C-alpha positions as CSV (number, residue, x, y, z in Angstrom):
1,M,77.9,100.1,101.8
2,I,79.5,99.2,105.1
3,T,77.7,101.1,107.9
4,A,79.6,102.5,110.9
5,E,77.9,99.9,113.1
6,K,79.0,97.1,110.8
7,L,82.5,98.5,110.6
8,Q,82.7,98.6,114.4
9,T,81.7,94.9,114.5
10,L,84.1,93.8,111.8
11,T,87.0,95.5,113.5
12,S,86.4,94.1,117.0
13,F,86.1,90.3,116.7
14,T,87.3,88.4,119.7
15,A,89.5,85.3,119.6
16,P,86.5,83.0,120.3
17,A,84.4,84.8,117.6
18,L,87.2,84.4,115.0
19,Q,87.5,80.7,115.9
20,R,83.7,80.2,115.5
21,A,83.8,82.0,112.1
22,L,86.6,79.7,110.9
23,G,84.8,76.6,112.0
24,K,86.7,73.4,110.9
25,Q,89.6,75.5,109.6
26,S,90.7,76.0,113.2
27,K,90.4,72.4,114.3
28,G,93.0,71.4,116.9
29,M,93.7,75.1,117.7
30,E,92.6,77.1,120.8
31,F,92.5,80.8,120.0
32,T,93.8,82.8,123.0
33,G,94.1,86.3,121.7
34,A,93.2,88.4,118.7
35,K,94.2,91.9,117.4
36,F,92.8,93.7,114.5
37,L,95.6,94.8,112.2
38,G,93.8,96.7,109.4
39,L,92.3,96.3,106.0
40,T,94.1,94.6,103.1
41,N,94.3,96.0,99.6
42,G,91.5,93.6,98.7
43,W,89.3,95.0,101.5
44,Q,89.6,92.1,103.8
45,F,89.7,92.7,107.6
46,C,93.0,91.3,108.8
47,Y,93.6,89.9,112.4
48,S,96.6,88.5,114.1
49,V,95.5,85.6,116.3
50,V,97.5,83.8,119.0
51,F,96.7,80.2,119.5
52,R,97.6,77.0,121.3
53,C,97.8,73.8,119.3
54,E,97.4,70.2,120.2
55,D,100.5,69.3,118.3
56,F,103.1,71.3,120.3
57,E,103.6,73.1,123.6
58,G,103.4,76.9,123.8
59,T,101.7,79.3,121.4
60,D,102.0,80.5,117.9
61,S,100.3,83.1,115.8
62,V,98.5,83.2,112.4
63,K,96.7,85.8,110.4
64,V,92.9,85.5,109.9
65,F,91.2,87.4,107.1
66,L,87.5,88.3,107.1
67,T,85.6,89.1,103.9
68,Y,82.3,90.8,104.3
69,D,79.6,90.1,101.7
70,P,77.1,93.0,102.0
71,A,74.7,91.5,99.5
72,E,74.4,88.4,101.7
73,G,75.1,90.1,105.0
74,R,77.6,87.5,106.0
75,V,81.3,87.2,106.9
76,I,83.6,84.6,105.4
77,A,86.8,83.8,107.4
78,D,90.0,82.3,106.1
79,I,93.4,81.6,107.7
80,G,96.3,83.2,105.8
């Protein structure tokens, strides 16, 4: 079960928190903004993230998906 407290946490990740969760997947990117979009059909928490990249000027956006594993009590992040 996902508790109300855990749901609040999973729907309010900040840009820096998402970048930390992604680890090496976000190498070369600087996340500058994040917005929770909703839950996918596969129960992943979907965020739109704005970032700056070393390879070009300006900003771009990407989707980040969080999967919560209640048995392990951990979150797995992937760029979509």
